[in-house]
Backbone as JSON Lines, residues from 0, in Angstrom:
{"i":0,"aa":"X","n":[19.31,116.86,98.18],"ca":[18.95,115.79,97.27],"c":[19.47,114.48,97.86]}
{"i":1,"aa":"X","n":[18.57,113.52,97.96],"ca":[18.93,112.23,98.5],"c":[19.67,111.37,97.48]}
{"i":2,"aa":"X","n":[20.2,110.27,97.96],"ca":[20.97,109.35,97.11],"c":[20.14,108.83,95.94]}
{"i":3,"aa":"X","n":[18.89,108.46,96.2],"ca":[18.02,107.92,95.16],"c":[17.72,108.99,94.11]}
{"i":4,"aa":"X","n":[17.46,110.22,94.56],"ca":[17.19,111.31,93.62],"c":[18.41,111.61,92.77]}
{"i":5,"aa":"X","n":[19.59,111.6,93.37],"ca":[20.83,111.87,92.63],"c":[21.07,110.78,91.59]}
{"i":6,"aa":"X","n":[20.83,109.52,91.98],"ca":[21.0,108.41,91.05],"c":[20.04,108.54,89.88]}
{"i":7,"aa":"X","n":[18.78,108.85,90.17],"ca":[17.78,109.02,89.11],"c":[18.16,110.16,88.18]}
{"i":8,"aa":"X","n":[18.65,111.26,88.74],"ca":[19.06,112.41,87.93],"c":[20.23,112.02,87.02]}
{"i":9,"aa":"X","n":[21.2,111.28,87.57],"ca":[22.34,110.82,86.77],"c":[21.91,109.87,85.67]}
{"i":10,"aa":"X","n":[20.98,108.98,85.97],"ca":[20.5,108.05,84.96],"c":[19.76,108.79,83.85]}
{"i":11,"aa":"X","n":[18.98,109.79,84.21],"ca":[18.26,110.58,83.21],"c":[19.25,111.33,82.32]}
{"i":12,"aa":"X","n":[20.28,111.92,82.93],"ca":[21.29,112.65,82.16],"c":[22.03,111.7,81.22]}
{"i":13,"aa":"X","n":[22.32,110.49,81.68],"ca":[23.0,109.5,80.86],"c":[22.13,109.1,79.67]}
{"i":14,"aa":"X","n":[20.84,108.93,79.89],"ca":[19.92,108.58,78.79],"c":[19.88,109.69,77.74]}
{"i":15,"aa":"X","n":[19.88,110.94,78.19],"ca":[19.87,112.07,77.25],"c":[21.15,112.05,76.42]}
{"i":16,"aa":"X","n":[22.29,111.88,77.1],"ca":[23.57,111.83,76.39],"c":[23.59,110.69,75.37]}
{"i":17,"aa":"X","n":[23.21,109.51,75.78],"ca":[23.23,108.35,74.88],"c":[22.29,108.54,73.69]}
{"i":18,"aa":"X","n":[21.2,109.26,73.88],"ca":[20.28,109.48,72.76],"c":[20.9,110.38,71.69]}
{"i":19,"aa":"X","n":[21.95,111.13,72.05],"ca":[22.62,112.03,71.11],"c":[23.79,111.36,70.39]}
{"i":20,"aa":"X","n":[24.19,110.2,70.85],"ca":[25.36,109.53,70.3],"c":[24.98,108.47,69.28]}
{"i":21,"aa":"X","n":[25.87,108.27,68.34],"ca":[25.76,107.15,67.42],"c":[26.78,106.12,67.88]}
{"i":22,"aa":"X","n":[26.31,104.95,68.24],"ca":[27.19,103.89,68.73],"c":[27.55,102.99,67.55]}
{"i":23,"aa":"X","n":[28.84,102.88,67.27],"ca":[29.31,102.05,66.17],"c":[29.61,100.65,66.67]}
{"i":24,"aa":"X","n":[29.14,99.67,65.93],"ca":[29.31,98.27,66.33],"c":[30.7,97.74,66.0]}
{"i":25,"aa":"X","n":[31.17,96.84,66.84],"ca":[32.34,96.04,66.53],"c":[31.84,94.86,65.71]}
{"i":26,"aa":"X","n":[32.2,94.83,64.44],"ca":[31.72,93.78,63.53],"c":[32.85,92.81,63.23]}
{"i":27,"aa":"X","n":[32.51,91.75,62.52],"ca":[33.54,90.82,62.06],"c":[34.55,91.56,61.18]}
{"i":28,"aa":"X","n":[34.05,92.45,60.32],"ca":[34.94,93.21,59.44],"c":[35.87,94.1,60.26]}
{"i":29,"aa":"X","n":[35.36,94.7,61.34],"ca":[36.19,95.53,62.2],"c":[37.27,94.7,62.88]}
{"i":30,"aa":"X","n":[36.9,93.51,63.32],"ca":[37.88,92.63,63.97],"c":[38.98,92.23,63.0]}
{"i":31,"aa":"X","n":[38.61,91.9,61.78],"ca":[39.61,91.55,60.77],"c":[40.5,92.74,60.44]}
{"i":32,"aa":"X","n":[39.91,93.92,60.37],"ca":[40.67,95.14,60.1],"c":[41.65,95.42,61.23]}
{"i":33,"aa":"X","n":[41.25,95.19,62.47],"ca":[42.15,95.39,63.61],"c":[43.35,94.45,63.49]}
{"i":34,"aa":"X","n":[43.11,93.21,63.11],"ca":[44.21,92.28,62.91],"c":[45.14,92.73,61.8]}
{"i":35,"aa":"X","n":[44.57,93.26,60.72],"ca":[45.37,93.77,59.61],"c":[46.22,94.95,60.07]}
{"i":36,"aa":"X","n":[45.62,95.86,60.84],"ca":[46.35,97.02,61.35],"c":[47.52,96.57,62.22]}
{"i":37,"aa":"X","n":[47.25,95.66,63.13],"ca":[48.3,95.19,64.04],"c":[49.44,94.53,63.26]}
{"i":38,"aa":"X","n":[49.11,93.7,62.28],"ca":[50.13,93.02,61.49],"c":[50.94,94.02,60.67]}
{"i":39,"aa":"X","n":[50.26,94.97,60.05],"ca":[50.92,95.98,59.24],"c":[51.88,96.82,60.07]}
{"i":40,"aa":"X","n":[51.42,97.26,61.22],"ca":[52.26,98.1,62.07],"c":[53.4,97.32,62.7]}
{"i":41,"aa":"X","n":[53.15,96.05,63.01],"ca":[54.21,95.21,63.56],"c":[55.34,95.06,62.56]}
{"i":42,"aa":"X","n":[54.99,94.89,61.29],"ca":[56.02,94.81,60.23],"c":[56.89,96.05,60.19]}
{"i":43,"aa":"X","n":[56.28,97.2,60.49],"ca":[57.0,98.47,60.45],"c":[57.67,98.8,61.78]}
{"i":44,"aa":"X","n":[57.49,97.92,62.77],"ca":[58.08,98.16,64.08],"c":[57.35,99.22,64.88]}
{"i":45,"aa":"X","n":[56.12,99.5,64.51],"ca":[55.33,100.54,65.15],"c":[54.14,99.87,65.83]}
{"i":46,"aa":"X","n":[54.3,99.52,67.08],"ca":[53.27,98.77,67.79],"c":[52.28,99.7,68.47]}
{"i":47,"aa":"X","n":[51.0,99.33,68.41],"ca":[49.97,100.01,69.19],"c":[49.21,98.94,69.95]}
{"i":48,"aa":"X","n":[48.48,99.35,70.96],"ca":[47.71,98.41,71.76],"c":[46.55,97.81,70.99]}
{"i":49,"aa":"X","n":[46.14,96.63,71.38],"ca":[45.03,95.94,70.72],"c":[43.76,96.76,70.77]}
{"i":50,"aa":"X","n":[43.49,97.4,71.93],"ca":[42.27,98.21,72.04],"c":[42.31,99.39,71.06]}
{"i":51,"aa":"X","n":[43.48,100.02,70.94],"ca":[43.61,101.12,69.98],"c":[43.39,100.63,68.56]}
{"i":52,"aa":"X","n":[43.89,99.44,68.24],"ca":[43.69,98.88,66.91],"c":[42.21,98.62,66.66]}
{"i":53,"aa":"X","n":[41.49,98.14,67.66],"ca":[40.04,97.9,67.51],"c":[39.29,99.22,67.3]}
{"i":54,"aa":"X","n":[39.65,100.24,68.07],"ca":[39.0,101.54,67.92],"c":[39.24,102.09,66.52]}
{"i":55,"aa":"X","n":[40.5,102.03,66.07],"ca":[40.84,102.51,64.73],"c":[40.08,101.71,63.66]}
{"i":56,"aa":"X","n":[40.02,100.4,63.84],"ca":[39.35,99.53,62.87],"c":[37.86,99.82,62.79]}
{"i":57,"aa":"X","n":[37.24,100.09,63.91],"ca":[35.81,100.42,63.9],"c":[35.59,101.7,63.11]}
{"i":58,"aa":"X","n":[36.44,102.7,63.33],"ca":[36.31,103.96,62.58],"c":[36.51,103.72,61.09]}
{"i":59,"aa":"X","n":[37.51,102.93,60.75],"ca":[37.8,102.66,59.33],"c":[36.64,101.92,58.67]}
{"i":60,"aa":"X","n":[36.15,100.86,59.29],"ca":[35.11,100.06,58.66],"c":[33.77,100.79,58.56]}
{"i":61,"aa":"X","n":[33.56,101.76,59.45],"ca":[32.34,102.56,59.38],"c":[32.54,103.85,58.58]}
{"i":62,"aa":"X","n":[33.78,104.02,58.07],"ca":[34.12,105.16,57.22],"c":[33.83,106.5,57.9]}
{"i":63,"aa":"X","n":[34.27,106.6,59.15],"ca":[34.13,107.85,59.91],"c":[35.49,108.26,60.46]}
{"i":64,"aa":"X","n":[35.71,109.57,60.62],"ca":[36.97,110.0,61.23],"c":[36.97,109.63,62.71]}
{"i":65,"aa":"X","n":[38.14,109.44,63.25],"ca":[38.3,109.15,64.67],"c":[38.67,110.44,65.37]}
{"i":66,"aa":"X","n":[37.8,110.91,66.24],"ca":[38.05,112.11,67.02],"c":[38.53,111.69,68.39]}
{"i":67,"aa":"X","n":[39.7,112.19,68.78],"ca":[40.3,111.76,70.03],"c":[41.2,112.84,70.6]}
{"i":68,"aa":"X","n":[41.4,112.8,71.9],"ca":[42.4,113.65,72.54],"c":[43.75,112.94,72.55]}
{"i":69,"aa":"X","n":[43.74,111.65,72.32],"ca":[44.96,110.83,72.37],"c":[45.45,110.52,70.97]}
{"i":70,"aa":"X","n":[45.67,111.56,70.17],"ca":[46.11,111.37,68.79],"c":[47.38,110.54,68.74]}
{"i":71,"aa":"X","n":[48.28,110.74,69.71],"ca":[49.55,110.01,69.71],"c":[49.35,108.5,69.75]}
{"i":72,"aa":"X","n":[48.29,108.04,70.4],"ca":[48.03,106.6,70.46],"c":[47.68,106.02,69.1]}
{"i":73,"aa":"X","n":[47.18,106.88,68.22],"ca":[46.71,106.42,66.92],"c":[47.6,106.86,65.77]}
{"i":74,"aa":"X","n":[48.69,107.56,66.06],"ca":[49.58,108.03,65.0],"c":[50.06,106.88,64.12]}
{"i":75,"aa":"X","n":[50.38,105.76,64.72],"ca":[50.88,104.62,63.96],"c":[49.85,104.02,63.04]}
{"i":76,"aa":"X","n":[48.58,104.34,63.28],"ca":[47.53,103.81,62.42],"c":[46.98,104.91,61.51]}
{"i":77,"aa":"X","n":[47.82,105.9,61.23],"ca":[47.41,107.05,60.43],"c":[47.16,106.72,58.97]}
{"i":78,"aa":"X","n":[46.82,107.73,58.17],"ca":[46.39,107.52,56.79],"c":[47.37,106.73,55.95]}
{"i":79,"aa":"X","n":[48.66,106.97,56.12],"ca":[49.64,106.23,55.34],"c":[49.66,104.76,55.65]}
{"i":80,"aa":"X","n":[49.31,104.41,56.87],"ca":[49.38,103.02,57.3],"c":[48.07,102.28,57.05]}
{"i":81,"aa":"X","n":[46.96,102.9,57.38],"ca":[45.71,102.13,57.39],"c":[44.51,102.8,56.76]}
{"i":82,"aa":"X","n":[44.57,104.07,56.47],"ca":[43.43,104.75,55.89],"c":[42.55,105.46,56.9]}
{"i":83,"aa":"X","n":[42.95,105.52,58.15],"ca":[42.13,106.2,59.16],"c":[42.35,107.71,59.07]}
{"i":84,"aa":"X","n":[41.29,108.46,59.33],"ca":[41.36,109.91,59.42],"c":[41.27,110.29,60.88]}
{"i":85,"aa":"X","n":[42.29,110.99,61.38],"ca":[42.33,111.4,62.78],"c":[41.93,112.87,62.9]}
{"i":86,"aa":"X","n":[41.12,113.16,63.9],"ca":[40.75,114.52,64.23],"c":[41.05,114.73,65.7]}
{"i":87,"aa":"X","n":[41.9,115.71,66.0],"ca":[42.25,115.97,67.39],"c":[41.23,116.91,67.99]}
{"i":88,"aa":"X","n":[40.67,116.52,69.13],"ca":[39.73,117.42,69.81],"c":[40.44,118.08,70.97]}
{"i":89,"aa":"X","n":[39.97,119.24,71.33],"ca":[40.59,120.02,72.4],"c":[39.93,119.74,73.71]}
């Protein structure tokens, strides 16, 4: 298989994968929620990264559980703190 054929095959596989996914938007509400999460956790001395706060906020504002292998990154934004539902995937 040549380079062009391999690239085309990868692009086709990517299109199939993307057609199966639901992409959640980063909205103004999500951005505000991320700021709220960061402020709340900072008050408690439990800091998480800005990107993690945005990911958590997107899940919260879209009312979906967050499925991740990196549960520890989101522990500080757990149900008691922000209302997020975490699901650990294997």
